PDBQT receptor file of N, H, CA, C and O in Angstrom, charges set to zero:
ATOM      1  N   LEU A   1     -19.584  10.972  -9.300  1.00  0.00    +0.000 N 
ATOM      2  CA  LEU A   1     -20.308  11.414 -10.479  1.00  0.00    +0.000 C 
ATOM      3  C   LEU A   1     -20.603  12.902 -10.420  1.00  0.00    +0.000 C 
ATOM      4  O   LEU A   1     -20.419  13.615 -11.406  1.00  0.00    +0.000 OA
ATOM      5  N   GLU A   2     -21.054  13.364  -9.281  1.00  0.00    +0.000 N 
ATOM      6  H   GLU A   2     -21.204  12.784  -8.480  1.00  0.00    +0.000 HD
ATOM      7  CA  GLU A   2     -21.399  14.795  -9.176  1.00  0.00    +0.000 C 
ATOM      8  C   GLU A   2     -20.167  15.671  -9.395  1.00  0.00    +0.000 C 
ATOM      9  O   GLU A   2     -20.221  16.645 -10.146  1.00  0.00    +0.000 OA
ATOM     10  N   ARG A   3     -19.077  15.332  -8.751  1.00  0.00    +0.000 N 
ATOM     11  H   ARG A   3     -19.033  14.540  -8.141  1.00  0.00    +0.000 HD
ATOM     12  CA  ARG A   3     -17.881  16.171  -8.805  1.00  0.00    +0.000 C 
ATOM     13  C   ARG A   3     -17.176  16.094 -10.157  1.00  0.00    +0.000 C 
ATOM     14  O   ARG A   3     -16.772  17.119 -10.706  1.00  0.00    +0.000 OA
ATOM     15  N   HIS A   4     -17.030  14.903 -10.685  1.00  0.00    +0.000 N 
ATOM     16  H   HIS A   4     -17.358  14.070 -10.239  1.00  0.00    +0.000 HD
ATOM     17  CA  HIS A   4     -16.170  14.728 -11.853  1.00  0.00    +0.000 C 
ATOM     18  C   HIS A   4     -16.909  14.672 -13.183  1.00  0.00    +0.000 C 
ATOM     19  O   HIS A   4     -16.283  14.847 -14.228  1.00  0.00    +0.000 OA
ATOM     20  N   ALA A   5     -18.189  14.438 -13.183  1.00  0.00    +0.000 N 
ATOM     21  H   ALA A   5     -18.698  14.296 -12.334  1.00  0.00    +0.000 HD
ATOM     22  CA  ALA A   5     -18.897  14.290 -14.459  1.00  0.00    +0.000 C 
ATOM     23  C   ALA A   5     -19.995  15.325 -14.631  1.00  0.00    +0.000 C 
ATOM     24  O   ALA A   5     -19.909  16.179 -15.514  1.00  0.00    +0.000 OA
ATOM     25  N   ARG A   6     -20.998  15.262 -13.821  1.00  0.00    +0.000 N 
ATOM     26  H   ARG A   6     -21.068  14.568 -13.104  1.00  0.00    +0.000 HD
ATOM     27  CA  ARG A   6     -22.171  16.135 -14.030  1.00  0.00    +0.000 C 
ATOM     28  C   ARG A   6     -21.820  17.608 -13.991  1.00  0.00    +0.000 C 
ATOM     29  O   ARG A   6     -22.330  18.383 -14.799  1.00  0.00    +0.000 OA
ATOM     30  N   THR A   7     -20.955  18.013 -13.065  1.00  0.00    +0.000 N 
ATOM     31  H   THR A   7     -20.540  17.383 -12.408  1.00  0.00    +0.000 HD
ATOM     32  CA  THR A   7     -20.616  19.432 -12.979  1.00  0.00    +0.000 C 
ATOM     33  C   THR A   7     -19.855  19.911 -14.207  1.00  0.00    +0.000 C 
ATOM     34  O   THR A   7     -19.783  21.114 -14.462  1.00  0.00    +0.000 OA
ATOM     35  N   ARG A   8     -19.279  18.971 -14.978  1.00  0.00    +0.000 N 
ATOM     36  H   ARG A   8     -19.338  17.995 -14.772  1.00  0.00    +0.000 HD
ATOM     37  CA  ARG A   8     -18.550  19.317 -16.200  1.00  0.00    +0.000 C 
ATOM     38  C   ARG A   8     -19.346  18.997 -17.449  1.00  0.00    +0.000 C 
ATOM     39  O   ARG A   8     -18.824  19.114 -18.558  1.00  0.00    +0.000 OA
ATOM     40  N   GLY A   9     -20.594  18.598 -17.294  1.00  0.00    +0.000 N 
ATOM     41  H   GLY A   9     -21.018  18.503 -16.394  1.00  0.00    +0.000 HD
ATOM     42  CA  GLY A   9     -21.439  18.313 -18.444  1.00  0.00    +0.000 C 
ATOM     43  C   GLY A   9     -21.160  16.980 -19.118  1.00  0.00    +0.000 C 
ATOM     44  O   GLY A   9     -21.566  16.770 -20.261  1.00  0.00    +0.000 OA
ATOM     45  N   LEU A  10     -20.470  16.073 -18.426  1.00  0.00    +0.000 N 
ATOM     46  H   LEU A  10     -20.140  16.244 -17.498  1.00  0.00    +0.000 HD
ATOM     47  CA  LEU A  10     -20.162  14.767 -19.012  1.00  0.00    +0.000 C 
ATOM     48  C   LEU A  10     -21.295  13.786 -18.771  1.00  0.00    +0.000 C 
ATOM     49  O   LEU A  10     -21.905  13.772 -17.702  1.00  0.00    +0.000 OA
ATOM     50  N   ALA A  11     -21.564  12.980 -19.762  1.00  0.00    +0.000 N 
ATOM     51  H   ALA A  11     -21.068  12.992 -20.631  1.00  0.00    +0.000 HD
ATOM     52  CA  ALA A  11     -22.510  11.880 -19.570  1.00  0.00    +0.000 C 
ATOM     53  C   ALA A  11     -21.880  10.909 -18.582  1.00  0.00    +0.000 C 
ATOM     54  O   ALA A  11     -20.673  10.671 -18.626  1.00  0.00    +0.000 OA
ATOM     55  N   CYS A  12     -22.681  10.355 -17.701  1.00  0.00    +0.000 N 
ATOM     56  H   CYS A  12     -23.662  10.548 -17.665  1.00  0.00    +0.000 HD
ATOM     57  CA  CYS A  12     -22.105   9.476 -16.687  1.00  0.00    +0.000 C 
ATOM     58  C   CYS A  12     -23.109   8.423 -16.245  1.00  0.00    +0.000 C 
ATOM     59  O   CYS A  12     -24.319   8.566 -16.420  1.00  0.00    +0.000 OA
ATOM     60  N   ALA A  13     -22.571   7.380 -15.677  1.00  0.00    +0.000 N 
ATOM     61  H   ALA A  13     -21.588   7.264 -15.535  1.00  0.00    +0.000 HD
ATOM     62  CA  ALA A  13     -23.403   6.301 -15.135  1.00  0.00    +0.000 C 
ATOM     63  C   ALA A  13     -22.621   5.621 -14.029  1.00  0.00    +0.000 C 
ATOM     64  O   ALA A  13     -21.390   5.602 -14.043  1.00  0.00    +0.000 OA
ATOM     65  N   MET A  14     -23.338   5.071 -13.083  1.00  0.00    +0.000 N 
ATOM     66  H   MET A  14     -24.338   5.087 -13.071  1.00  0.00    +0.000 HD
ATOM     67  CA  MET A  14     -22.701   4.309 -12.022  1.00  0.00    +0.000 C 
ATOM     68  C   MET A  14     -23.192   2.872 -12.125  1.00  0.00    +0.000 C 
ATOM     69  O   MET A  14     -24.388   2.614 -12.262  1.00  0.00    +0.000 OA
ATOM     70  N   ILE A  15     -22.259   1.959 -12.057  1.00  0.00    +0.000 N 
ATOM     71  H   ILE A  15     -21.287   2.168 -11.946  1.00  0.00    +0.000 HD
ATOM     72  CA  ILE A  15     -22.588   0.540 -12.119  1.00  0.00    +0.000 C 
ATOM     73  C   ILE A  15     -22.084  -0.099 -10.835  1.00  0.00    +0.000 C 
ATOM     74  O   ILE A  15     -20.919   0.055 -10.470  1.00  0.00    +0.000 OA
ATOM     75  N   GLU A  16     -22.956  -0.804 -10.164  1.00  0.00    +0.000 N 
ATOM     76  H   GLU A  16     -23.903  -0.929 -10.460  1.00  0.00    +0.000 HD
ATOM     77  CA  GLU A  16     -22.561  -1.499  -8.941  1.00  0.00    +0.000 C 
ATOM     78  C   GLU A  16     -22.702  -2.996  -9.171  1.00  0.00    +0.000 C 
ATOM     79  O   GLU A  16     -23.761  -3.482  -9.568  1.00  0.00    +0.000 OA
ATOM     80  N   ILE A  17     -21.622  -3.713  -8.918  1.00  0.00    +0.000 N 
ATOM     81  H   ILE A  17     -20.762  -3.319  -8.596  1.00  0.00    +0.000 HD
ATOM     82  CA  ILE A  17     -21.608  -5.164  -9.085  1.00  0.00    +0.000 C 
ATOM     83  C   ILE A  17     -21.170  -5.772  -7.757  1.00  0.00    +0.000 C 
ATOM     84  O   ILE A  17     -20.171  -5.355  -7.172  1.00  0.00    +0.000 OA
ATOM     85  N   ARG A  18     -21.913  -6.744  -7.298  1.00  0.00    +0.000 N 
ATOM     86  H   ARG A  18     -22.724  -7.084  -7.774  1.00  0.00    +0.000 HD
ATOM     87  CA  ARG A  18     -21.546  -7.414  -6.048  1.00  0.00    +0.000 C 
ATOM     88  C   ARG A  18     -20.193  -8.104  -6.207  1.00  0.00    +0.000 C 
ATOM     89  O   ARG A  18     -19.908  -8.693  -7.250  1.00  0.00    +0.000 OA
ATOM     90  N   ASN A  19     -19.367  -8.027  -5.174  1.00  0.00    +0.000 N 
ATOM     91  H   ASN A  19     -19.598  -7.549  -4.326  1.00  0.00    +0.000 HD
ATOM     92  CA  ASN A  19     -18.038  -8.639  -5.217  1.00  0.00    +0.000 C 
ATOM     93  C   ASN A  19     -18.097 -10.134  -5.489  1.00  0.00    +0.000 C 
ATOM     94  O   ASN A  19     -17.250 -10.663  -6.209  1.00  0.00    +0.000 OA
ATOM     95  N   ASP A  20     -19.088 -10.825  -4.924  1.00  0.00    +0.000 N 
ATOM     96  H   ASP A  20     -19.777 -10.395  -4.340  1.00  0.00    +0.000 HD
ATOM     97  CA  ASP A  20     -19.165 -12.272  -5.141  1.00  0.00    +0.000 C 
ATOM     98  C   ASP A  20     -19.493 -12.613  -6.593  1.00  0.00    +0.000 C 
ATOM     99  O   ASP A  20     -19.240 -13.733  -7.037  1.00  0.00    +0.000 OA
ATOM    100  N   GLU A  21     -20.052 -11.661  -7.334  1.00  0.00    +0.000 N 
ATOM    101  H   GLU A  21     -20.257 -10.751  -6.974  1.00  0.00    +0.000 HD
ATOM    102  CA  GLU A  21     -20.352 -11.880  -8.753  1.00  0.00    +0.000 C 
ATOM    103  C   GLU A  21     -19.091 -11.852  -9.616  1.00  0.00    +0.000 C 
ATOM    104  O   GLU A  21     -19.074 -12.422 -10.707  1.00  0.00    +0.000 OA
ATOM    105  N   ILE A  22     -18.037 -11.193  -9.135  1.00  0.00    +0.000 N 
ATOM    106  H   ILE A  22     -18.050 -10.730  -8.249  1.00  0.00    +0.000 HD
ATOM    107  CA  ILE A  22     -16.813 -11.061  -9.935  1.00  0.00    +0.000 C 
ATOM    108  C   ILE A  22     -15.587 -11.630  -9.219  1.00  0.00    +0.000 C 
ATOM    109  O   ILE A  22     -14.453 -11.282  -9.550  1.00  0.00    +0.000 OA
ATOM    110  N   ALA A  23     -15.815 -12.496  -8.249  1.00  0.00    +0.000 N 
ATOM    111  H   ALA A  23     -16.736 -12.779  -7.980  1.00  0.00    +0.000 HD
ATOM    112  CA  ALA A  23     -14.706 -13.081  -7.487  1.00  0.00    +0.000 C 
ATOM    113  C   ALA A  23     -13.900 -14.079  -8.323  1.00  0.00    +0.000 C 
ATOM    114  O   ALA A  23     -12.695 -14.222  -8.118  1.00  0.00    +0.000 OA
ATOM    115  N   GLY A  24     -14.542 -14.755  -9.242  1.00  0.00    +0.000 N 
ATOM    116  H   GLY A  24     -15.521 -14.638  -9.409  1.00  0.00    +0.000 HD
ATOM    117  CA  GLY A  24     -13.854 -15.766 -10.052  1.00  0.00    +0.000 C 
ATOM    118  C   GLY A  24     -13.798 -15.388 -11.514  1.00  0.00    +0.000 C 
ATOM    119  O   GLY A  24     -14.451 -14.444 -11.957  1.00  0.00    +0.000 OA
ATOM    120  N   ASP A  25     -13.005 -16.142 -12.255  1.00  0.00    +0.000 N 
ATOM    121  H   ASP A  25     -12.474 -16.908 -11.894  1.00  0.00    +0.000 HD
ATOM    122  CA  ASP A  25     -12.839 -15.883 -13.694  1.00  0.00    +0.000 C 
ATOM    123  C   ASP A  25     -14.156 -15.955 -14.463  1.00  0.00    +0.000 C 
ATOM    124  O   ASP A  25     -14.402 -15.138 -15.350  1.00  0.00    +0.000 OA
ATOM    125  N   THR A  26     -14.995 -16.922 -14.130  1.00  0.00    +0.000 N 
ATOM    126  H   THR A  26     -14.795 -17.587 -13.410  1.00  0.00    +0.000 HD
ATOM    127  CA  THR A  26     -16.263 -17.088 -14.853  1.00  0.00    +0.000 C 
ATOM    128  C   THR A  26     -17.157 -15.869 -14.676  1.00  0.00    +0.000 C 
ATOM    129  O   THR A  26     -17.714 -15.361 -15.649  1.00  0.00    +0.000 OA
ATOM    130  N   GLY A  27     -17.297 -15.399 -13.451  1.00  0.00    +0.000 N 
ATOM    131  H   GLY A  27     -16.845 -15.811 -12.660  1.00  0.00    +0.000 HD
ATOM    132  CA  GLY A  27     -18.113 -14.215 -13.185  1.00  0.00    +0.000 C 
ATOM    133  C   GLY A  27     -17.544 -12.967 -13.830  1.00  0.00    +0.000 C 
ATOM    134  O   GLY A  27     -18.289 -12.128 -14.336  1.00  0.00    +0.000 OA
ATOM    135  N   GLN A  28     -16.229 -12.844 -13.813  1.00  0.00    +0.000 N 
ATOM    136  H   GLN A  28     -15.624 -13.525 -13.402  1.00  0.00    +0.000 HD
ATOM    137  CA  GLN A  28     -15.591 -11.686 -14.442  1.00  0.00    +0.000 C 
ATOM    138  C   GLN A  28     -15.835 -11.684 -15.945  1.00  0.00    +0.000 C 
ATOM    139  O   GLN A  28     -16.124 -10.642 -16.532  1.00  0.00    +0.000 OA
ATOM    140  N   ARG A  29     -15.719 -12.851 -16.563  1.00  0.00    +0.000 N 
ATOM    141  H   ARG A  29     -15.484 -13.698 -16.086  1.00  0.00    +0.000 HD
ATOM    142  CA  ARG A  29     -15.992 -12.945 -18.012  1.00  0.00    +0.000 C 
ATOM    143  C   ARG A  29     -17.453 -12.635 -18.311  1.00  0.00    +0.000 C 
ATOM    144  O   ARG A  29     -17.764 -11.940 -19.279  1.00  0.00    +0.000 OA
ATOM    145  N   LYS A  30     -18.346 -13.154 -17.473  1.00  0.00    +0.000 N 
ATOM    146  H   LYS A  30     -18.094 -13.719 -16.687  1.00  0.00    +0.000 HD
ATOM    147  CA  LYS A  30     -19.780 -12.912 -17.673  1.00  0.00    +0.000 C 
ATOM    148  C   LYS A  30     -20.075 -11.414 -17.654  1.00  0.00    +0.000 C 
ATOM    149  O   LYS A  30     -20.751 -10.897 -18.543  1.00  0.00    +0.000 OA
ATOM    150  N   TRP A  31     -19.564 -10.722 -16.634  1.00  0.00    +0.000 N 
ATOM    151  H   TRP A  31     -19.016 -11.142 -15.911  1.00  0.00    +0.000 HD
ATOM    152  CA  TRP A  31     -19.820  -9.291 -16.523  1.00  0.00    +0.000 C 
ATOM    153  C   TRP A  31     -19.101  -8.496 -17.613  1.00  0.00    +0.000 C 
ATOM    154  O   TRP A  31     -19.638  -7.510 -18.118  1.00  0.00    +0.000 OA
ATOM    155  N   ALA A  32     -17.900  -8.917 -17.974  1.00  0.00    +0.000 N 
ATOM    156  H   ALA A  32     -17.464  -9.718 -17.564  1.00  0.00    +0.000 HD
ATOM    157  CA  ALA A  32     -17.178  -8.232 -19.056  1.00  0.00    +0.000 C 
ATOM    158  C   ALA A  32     -17.966  -8.329 -20.357  1.00  0.00    +0.000 C 
ATOM    159  O   ALA A  32     -18.103  -7.343 -21.081  1.00  0.00    +0.000 OA
ATOM    160  N   ASP A  33     -18.482  -9.518 -20.649  1.00  0.00    +0.000 N 
ATOM    161  H   ASP A  33     -18.370 -10.319 -20.061  1.00  0.00    +0.000 HD
ATOM    162  CA  ASP A  33     -19.278  -9.697 -21.870  1.00  0.00    +0.000 C 
ATOM    163  C   ASP A  33     -20.560  -8.872 -21.824  1.00  0.00    +0.000 C 
ATOM    164  O   ASP A  33     -20.932  -8.241 -22.813  1.00  0.00    +0.000 OA
ATOM    165  N   LEU A  34     -21.225  -8.878 -20.690  1.00  0.00    +0.000 N 
ATOM    166  H   LEU A  34     -20.923  -9.391 -19.886  1.00  0.00    +0.000 HD
ATOM    167  CA  LEU A  34     -22.466  -8.121 -20.540  1.00  0.00    +0.000 C 
ATOM    168  C   LEU A  34     -22.220  -6.624 -20.729  1.00  0.00    +0.000 C 
ATOM    169  O   LEU A  34     -22.931  -5.963 -21.486  1.00  0.00    +0.000 OA
ATOM    170  N   LEU A  35     -21.214  -6.096 -20.041  1.00  0.00    +0.000 N 
ATOM    171  H   LEU A  35     -20.636  -6.633 -19.426  1.00  0.00    +0.000 HD
ATOM    172  CA  LEU A  35     -20.938  -4.660 -20.131  1.00  0.00    +0.000 C 
ATOM    173  C   LEU A  35     -20.404  -4.271 -21.510  1.00  0.00    +0.000 C 
ATOM    174  O   LEU A  35     -20.709  -3.188 -22.008  1.00  0.00    +0.000 OA
ATOM    175  N   THR A  36     -19.619  -5.138 -22.124  1.00  0.00    +0.000 N 
ATOM    176  H   THR A  36     -19.372  -6.019 -21.719  1.00  0.00    +0.000 HD
ATOM    177  CA  THR A  36     -19.128  -4.859 -23.477  1.00  0.00    +0.000 C 
ATOM    178  C   THR A  36     -20.297  -4.714 -24.441  1.00  0.00    +0.000 C 
ATOM    179  O   THR A  36     -20.307  -3.813 -25.280  1.00  0.00    +0.000 OA
ATOM    180  N   GLY A  37     -21.275  -5.596 -24.323  1.00  0.00    +0.000 N 
ATOM    181  H   GLY A  37     -21.266  -6.328 -23.642  1.00  0.00    +0.000 HD
ATOM    182  CA  GLY A  37     -22.455  -5.508 -25.180  1.00  0.00    +0.000 C 
ATOM    183  C   GLY A  37     -23.222  -4.216 -24.972  1.00  0.00    +0.000 C 
ATOM    184  O   GLY A  37     -23.686  -3.597 -25.929  1.00  0.00    +0.000 OA
ATOM    185  N   ILE A  38     -23.352  -3.817 -23.728  1.00  0.00    +0.000 N 
ATOM    186  H   ILE A  38     -22.976  -4.320 -22.950  1.00  0.00    +0.000 HD
ATOM    187  CA  ILE A  38     -24.077  -2.576 -23.420  1.00  0.00    +0.000 C 
ATOM    188  C   ILE A  38     -23.312  -1.368 -23.952  1.00  0.00    +0.000 C 
ATOM    189  O   ILE A  38     -23.890  -0.515 -24.626  1.00  0.00    +0.000 OA
ATOM    190  N   PHE A  39     -22.011  -1.291 -23.652  1.00  0.00    +0.000 N 
ATOM    191  H   PHE A  39     -21.542  -1.984 -23.105  1.00  0.00    +0.000 HD
ATOM    192  CA  PHE A  39     -21.225  -0.125 -24.048  1.00  0.00    +0.000 C 
ATOM    193  C   PHE A  39     -21.014  -0.050 -25.552  1.00  0.00    +0.000 C 
ATOM    194  O   PHE A  39     -20.849   1.044 -26.092  1.00  0.00    +0.000 OA
ATOM    195  N   SER A  40     -21.015  -1.196 -26.246  1.00  0.00    +0.000 N 
ATOM    196  H   SER A  40     -21.149  -2.084 -25.808  1.00  0.00    +0.000 HD
ATOM    197  CA  SER A  40     -20.841  -1.150 -27.702  1.00  0.00    +0.000 C 
ATOM    198  C   SER A  40     -22.013  -0.491 -28.394  1.00  0.00    +0.000 C 
ATOM    199  O   SER A  40     -21.878  -0.012 -29.520  1.00  0.00    +0.000 OA
ATOM    200  N   ASN A  41     -23.160  -0.458 -27.741  1.00  0.00    +0.000 N 
ATOM    201  H   ASN A  41     -23.270  -0.847 -26.827  1.00  0.00    +0.000 HD
ATOM    202  CA  ASN A  41     -24.348   0.147 -28.339  1.00  0.00    +0.000 C 
ATOM    203  C   ASN A  41     -24.430   1.652 -28.123  1.00  0.00    +0.000 C 
ATOM    204  O   ASN A  41     -25.351   2.296 -28.627  1.00  0.00    +0.000 OA
ATOM    205  N   LEU A  42     -23.490   2.221 -27.387  1.00  0.00    +0.000 N 
ATOM    206  H   LEU A  42     -22.742   1.698 -26.978  1.00  0.00    +0.000 HD
ATOM    207  CA  LEU A  42     -23.501   3.669 -27.165  1.00  0.00    +0.000 C 
ATOM    208  C   LEU A  42     -23.099   4.390 -28.442  1.00  0.00    +0.000 C 
ATOM    209  O   LEU A  42     -22.325   3.867 -29.244  1.00  0.00    +0.000 OA
ATOM    210  N   GLU A  43     -23.618   5.567 -28.621  1.00  0.00    +0.000 N 
ATOM    211  H   GLU A  43     -24.247   5.992 -27.969  1.00  0.00    +0.000 HD
ATOM    212  CA  GLU A  43     -23.309   6.370 -29.798  1.00  0.00    +0.000 C 
ATOM    213  C   GLU A  43     -22.001   7.124 -29.576  1.00  0.00    +0.000 C 
ATOM    214  O   GLU A  43     -21.931   7.949 -28.665  1.00  0.00    +0.000 OA
ATOM    215  N   PRO A  44     -20.971   6.875 -30.368  1.00  0.00    +0.000 N 
ATOM    216  CA  PRO A  44     -19.695   7.563 -30.186  1.00  0.00    +0.000 C 
ATOM    217  C   PRO A  44     -19.812   9.078 -30.292  1.00  0.00    +0.000 C 
ATOM    218  O   PRO A  44     -19.114   9.796 -29.577  1.00  0.00    +0.000 OA
ATOM    219  N   GLU A  45     -20.672   9.576 -31.161  1.00  0.00    +0.000 N 
ATOM    220  H   GLU A  45     -21.240   8.993 -31.742  1.00  0.00    +0.000 HD
ATOM    221  CA  GLU A  45     -20.832  11.027 -31.313  1.00  0.00    +0.000 C 
ATOM    222  C   GLU A  45     -21.343  11.657 -30.024  1.00  0.00    +0.000 C 
ATOM    223  O   GLU A  45     -20.908  12.747 -29.653  1.00  0.00    +0.000 OA
ATOM    224  N   GLU A  46     -22.255  10.987 -29.344  1.00  0.00    +0.000 N 
ATOM    225  H   GLU A  46     -22.609  10.102 -29.645  1.00  0.00    +0.000 HD
ATOM    226  CA  GLU A  46     -22.773  11.519 -28.089  1.00  0.00    +0.000 C 
ATOM    227  C   GLU A  46     -21.673  11.590 -27.048  1.00  0.00    +0.000 C 
ATOM    228  O   GLU A  46     -21.580  12.578 -26.318  1.00  0.00    +0.000 OA
ATOM    229  N   ALA A  47     -20.848  10.574 -26.964  1.00  0.00    +0.000 N 
ATOM    230  H   ALA A  47     -20.924   9.772 -27.557  1.00  0.00    +0.000 HD
ATOM    231  CA  ALA A  47     -19.760  10.565 -25.995  1.00  0.00    +0.000 C 
ATOM    232  C   ALA A  47     -18.754  11.663 -26.320  1.00  0.00    +0.000 C 
ATOM    233  O   ALA A  47     -18.278  12.351 -25.417  1.00  0.00    +0.000 OA
ATOM    234  N   ARG A  48     -18.428  11.832 -27.584  1.00  0.00    +0.000 N 
ATOM    235  H   ARG A  48     -18.814  11.273 -28.318  1.00  0.00    +0.000 HD
ATOM    236  CA  ARG A  48     -17.469  12.858 -27.974  1.00  0.00    +0.000 C 
ATOM    237  C   ARG A  48     -18.026  14.244 -27.659  1.00  0.00    +0.000 C 
ATOM    238  O   ARG A  48     -17.294  15.107 -27.175  1.00  0.00    +0.000 OA
ATOM    239  N   GLY A  49     -19.295  14.463 -27.925  1.00  0.00    +0.000 N 
ATOM    240  H   GLY A  49     -19.890  13.762 -28.319  1.00  0.00    +0.000 HD
ATOM    241  CA  GLY A  49     -19.900  15.756 -27.633  1.00  0.00    +0.000 C 
ATOM    242  C   GLY A  49     -19.869  16.071 -26.158  1.00  0.00    +0.000 C 
ATOM    243  O   GLY A  49     -19.633  17.215 -25.770  1.00  0.00    +0.000 OA
ATOM    244  N   SER A  50     -20.104  15.078 -25.338  1.00  0.00    +0.000 N 
ATOM    245  H   SER A  50     -20.296  14.149 -25.654  1.00  0.00    +0.000 HD
ATOM    246  CA  SER A  50     -20.068  15.266 -23.898  1.00  0.00    +0.000 C 
ATOM    247  C   SER A  50     -18.675  15.694 -23.459  1.00  0.00    +0.000 C 
ATOM    248  O   SER A  50     -18.530  16.596 -22.633  1.00  0.00    +0.000 OA
ATOM    249  N   ARG A  51     -17.666  15.058 -24.001  1.00  0.00    +0.000 N 
ATOM    250  H   ARG A  51     -17.784  14.325 -24.671  1.00  0.00    +0.000 HD
ATOM    251  CA  ARG A  51     -16.290  15.392 -23.629  1.00  0.00    +0.000 C 
ATOM    252  C   ARG A  51     -15.924  16.794 -24.108  1.00  0.00    +0.000 C 
ATOM    253  O   ARG A  51     -15.277  17.546 -23.379  1.00  0.00    +0.000 OA
ATOM    254  N   GLN A  52     -16.329  17.151 -25.318  1.00  0.00    +0.000 N 
ATOM    255  H   GLN A  52     -16.855  16.540 -25.910  1.00  0.00    +0.000 HD
ATOM    256  CA  GLN A  52     -16.013  18.477 -25.838  1.00  0.00    +0.000 C 
ATOM    257  C   GLN A  52     -16.694  19.564 -25.014  1.00  0.00    +0.000 C 
ATOM    258  O   GLN A  52     -16.092  20.604 -24.745  1.00  0.00    +0.000 OA
ATOM    259  N   ARG A  53     -17.949  19.333 -24.608  1.00  0.00    +0.000 N 
ATOM    260  H   ARG A  53     -18.437  18.488 -24.826  1.00  0.00    +0.000 HD
ATOM    261  CA  ARG A  53     -18.632  20.310 -23.761  1.00  0.00    +0.000 C 
ATOM    262  C   ARG A  53     -17.889  20.483 -22.445  1.00  0.00    +0.000 C 
ATOM    263  O   ARG A  53     -17.762  21.601 -21.948  1.00  0.00    +0.000 OA
ATOM    264  N   ALA A  54     -17.401  19.396 -21.881  1.00  0.00    +0.000 N 
ATOM    265  H   ALA A  54     -17.505  18.487 -22.285  1.00  0.00    +0.000 HD
ATOM    266  CA  ALA A  54     -16.693  19.456 -20.609  1.00  0.00    +0.000 C 
ATOM    267  C   ALA A  54     -15.394  20.236 -20.744  1.00  0.00    +0.000 C 
ATOM    268  O   ALA A  54     -14.926  20.842 -19.779  1.00  0.00    +0.000 OA
ATOM    269  N   MET A  55     -14.809  20.224 -21.940  1.00  0.00    +0.000 N 
ATOM    270  H   MET A  55     -15.188  19.733 -22.724  1.00  0.00    +0.000 HD
ATOM    271  CA  MET A  55     -13.550  20.923 -22.160  1.00  0.00    +0.000 C 
ATOM    272  C   MET A  55     -13.783  22.350 -22.651  1.00  0.00    +0.000 C 
ATOM    273  O   MET A  55     -12.832  23.066 -22.965  1.00  0.00    +0.000 OA
ATOM    274  N   GLY A  56     -15.051  22.760 -22.715  1.00  0.00    +0.000 N 
ATOM    275  H   GLY A  56     -15.823  22.178 -22.460  1.00  0.00    +0.000 HD
ATOM    276  CA  GLY A  56     -15.371  24.122 -23.097  1.00  0.00    +0.000 C 
ATOM    277  C   GLY A  56     -15.381  24.376 -24.589  1.00  0.00    +0.000 C 
ATOM    278  O   GLY A  56     -15.369  25.530 -25.017  1.00  0.00    +0.000 OA
ATOM    279  N   LYS A  57     -15.403  23.318 -25.392  1.00  0.00    +0.000 N 
ATOM    280  H   LYS A  57     -15.413  22.381 -25.044  1.00  0.00    +0.000 HD
ATOM    281  CA  LYS A  57     -15.446  23.474 -26.847  1.00  0.00    +0.000 C 
ATOM    282  C   LYS A  57     -16.880  23.404 -27.318  1.00  0.00    +0.000 C 
ATOM    283  O   LYS A  57     -17.707  22.728 -26.707  1.00  0.00    +0.000 OA
ATOM    284  N   SER A  58     -17.180  24.099 -28.401  1.00  0.00    +0.000 N 
ATOM    285  H   SER A  58     -16.508  24.649 -28.898  1.00  0.00    +0.000 HD
ATOM    286  CA  SER A  58     -18.541  24.025 -28.928  1.00  0.00    +0.000 C 
ATOM    287  C   SER A  58     -18.715  22.714 -29.673  1.00  0.00    +0.000 C 
ATOM    288  O   SER A  58     -17.767  22.188 -30.258  1.00  0.00    +0.000 OA
ATOM    289  N   VAL A  59     -19.915  22.198 -29.649  1.00  0.00    +0.000 N 
ATOM    290  H   VAL A  59     -20.684  22.625 -29.174  1.00  0.00    +0.000 HD
ATOM    291  CA  VAL A  59     -20.217  20.913 -30.266  1.00  0.00    +0.000 C 
ATOM    292  C   VAL A  59     -21.166  21.141 -31.423  1.00  0.00    +0.000 C 
ATOM    293  O   VAL A  59     -22.242  21.710 -31.241  1.00  0.00    +0.000 OA
ATOM    294  N   GLN A  60     -20.776  20.698 -32.628  1.00  0.00    +0.000 N 
ATOM    295  H   GLN A  60     -19.902  20.236 -32.776  1.00  0.00    +0.000 HD
ATOM    296  CA  GLN A  60     -21.610  20.805 -33.815  1.00  0.00    +0.000 C 
ATOM    297  C   GLN A  60     -22.286  19.471 -34.056  1.00  0.00    +0.000 C 
ATOM    298  O   GLN A  60     -21.643  18.426 -33.948  1.00  0.00    +0.000 OA
ATOM    299  N   SER A  61     -23.540  19.484 -34.371  1.00  0.00    +0.000 N 
ATOM    300  H   SER A  61     -24.062  20.333 -34.458  1.00  0.00    +0.000 HD
ATOM    301  CA  SER A  61     -24.252  18.247 -34.690  1.00  0.00    +0.000 C 
ATOM    302  C   SER A  61     -23.861  17.788 -36.083  1.00  0.00    +0.000 C 
ATOM    303  O   SER A  61     -23.714  18.602 -36.996  1.00  0.00    +0.000 OA
ATOM    304  N   ALA A  62     -23.691  16.472 -36.246  1.00  0.00    +0.000 N 
ATOM    305  H   ALA A  62     -23.810  15.811 -35.504  1.00  0.00    +0.000 HD
ATOM    306  CA  ALA A  62     -23.326  15.919 -37.553  1.00  0.00    +0.000 C 
ATOM    307  C   ALA A  62     -24.526  15.822 -38.485  1.00  0.00    +0.000 C 
ATOM    308  O   ALA A  62     -24.344  15.613 -39.684  1.00  0.00    +0.000 OA
ATOM    309  N   SER A  63     -25.740  15.964 -37.979  1.00  0.00    +0.000 N 
ATOM    310  H   SER A  63     -25.888  16.133 -37.004  1.00  0.00    +0.000 HD
ATOM    311  CA  SER A  63     -26.918  15.816 -38.842  1.00  0.00    +0.000 C 
ATOM    312  C   SER A  63     -27.366  17.114 -39.429  1.00  0.00    +0.000 C 
ATOM    313  O   SER A  63     -28.344  17.148 -40.176  1.00  0.00    +0.000 OA
TER     314      SER A  63
């Protein structure tokens, strides 16, 4: 995270999941559904702005 995201101004997060939680199909589906729900609630504009800042482009607010 420090090397590849924060130093470039990218929004970042670390998720740690125990291996035994995703060893089988049921656990993998459970975590996929959980993470999909979380990530679907993220604001696309915020993610795009983070990427543009990392690439050295100016970011204009849509509001």
